[in-house]
C-alpha positions in Angstrom: 17.8 -13.1 -15.5 14.7 -10.8 -15.1 14.8 -7.9 -12.7 12.2 -9.3 -10.3 14.1 -12.6 -10.2 17.3 -10.7 -9.3 15.5 -8.6 -6.7 14.0 -11.8 -5.1 17.5 -13.3 -5.0 18.8 -10.2 -3.3 16.0 -10.2 -0.7 16.4 -14.0 -0.1 20.0 -13.4 0.8 18.9 -10.8 3.4 20.8 -7.9 1.7 19.5 -4.5 2.8 16.1 -3.9 1.3 16.7 -0.2 0.9 18.5 -0.8 -2.4 15.2 -2.2 -4.0 13.3 0.6 -5.7 10.0 1.8 -4.3 8.0 0.5 -7.3 8.9 -3.1 -6.6 7.3 -3.3 -3.1 4.0 -4.8 -4.2 1.3 -6.8 -2.5 -1.3 -9.2 -3.9 -5.0 -8.7 -3.6 -7.5 -11.4 -2.8 -8.0 -11.9 -6.6 -4.3 -12.5 -7.1 -3.7 -9.1 -8.9 -0.6 -7.1 -8.3 -1.4 -4.0 -6.3 1.0 -1.4 -5.0 0.7 0.1 -1.5 -0.1 3.6 -2.6 -3.2 5.7 -1.8 -5.1 6.4 -5.1 -6.2 9.8 -3.9 -3.2 11.5 -2.3 -0.4 9.2 -3.5 0.9 8.3 0.0 3.3 5.4 -0.2 5.6 3.4 2.2 8.4 5.3 3.9 11.7 3.8 4.7 13.8 4.5 7.7 15.5 3.0 10.8 14.3 1.6 14.1 16.5 3.1 16.7 16.9 1.2 20.0 17.8 2.7 23.4 21.4 1.5 22.7 21.3 3.4 19.4 21.3 0.3 17.3 19.7 0.9 13.9 17.8 -1.6 11.8 15.9 -1.0 8.6 12.2 -0.8 8.6 9.2 0.3 6.5 6.2 2.4 7.5 3.2 1.3 5.5 0.2 3.6 5.0 -3.1 2.5 6.5 -4.9 1.7 3.2 -8.6 0.6 3.1 -10.5 -0.8 0.1 -13.5 1.5 -0.1 -16.6 1.6 -2.4 -16.9 5.1 -3.7 -19.0 7.1 -6.1 -16.9 8.1 -9.1 -18.7 9.8 -12.1 -22.0 8.5 -10.8 -20.8 4.9 -10.7 -19.7 2.7 -7.8 -16.0 1.8 -7.9 -13.5 0.3 -5.5 -10.4 2.2 -4.6 -7.5 1.7 -2.1 -7.6 4.9 0.0 -5.6 5.9 3.1 -7.6 6.6 6.3 -6.5 10.2 6.3 -8.3 10.8 2.9 -11.4 9.1 4.2 -11.5 11.2 7.4 -10.8 14.4 5.4 -13.7 13.7 3.1 -11.7 13.5 -0.1 -13.8 10.5 -1.2 -17.6 10.1 -1.2 -18.5 6.6 0.0 -21.2 4.8 -2.1 -24.4 4.3 -0.2 -25.2 0.8 1.0 -28.0 -0.9 -0.9 -30.2 -2.9 1.5 -30.6 -6.6 0.8 -33.9 -7.6 -0.8 -35.6 -10.6 0.9 
């Protein structure tokens, strides 16, 4: 049995998701490629913790970084990267200029 099959089996039985390693939390892009929820500039990734109610009940939850797919200039070429909004605001990436459509 493969590791991913085993982890899906665990998740389907609603066992606590905090036992699954961070590297397994993946999402799929529009093209169907596997992509992780990690900022390619600063490395920010999902954080695990608890929701705490007024009655002090604790339930597991995940805080996911606000990632955006951005066209950037990298070595003089236009590339797409998944970057968190904090890196965009801080100016750690240079957005590629928009090319006007030709009629």
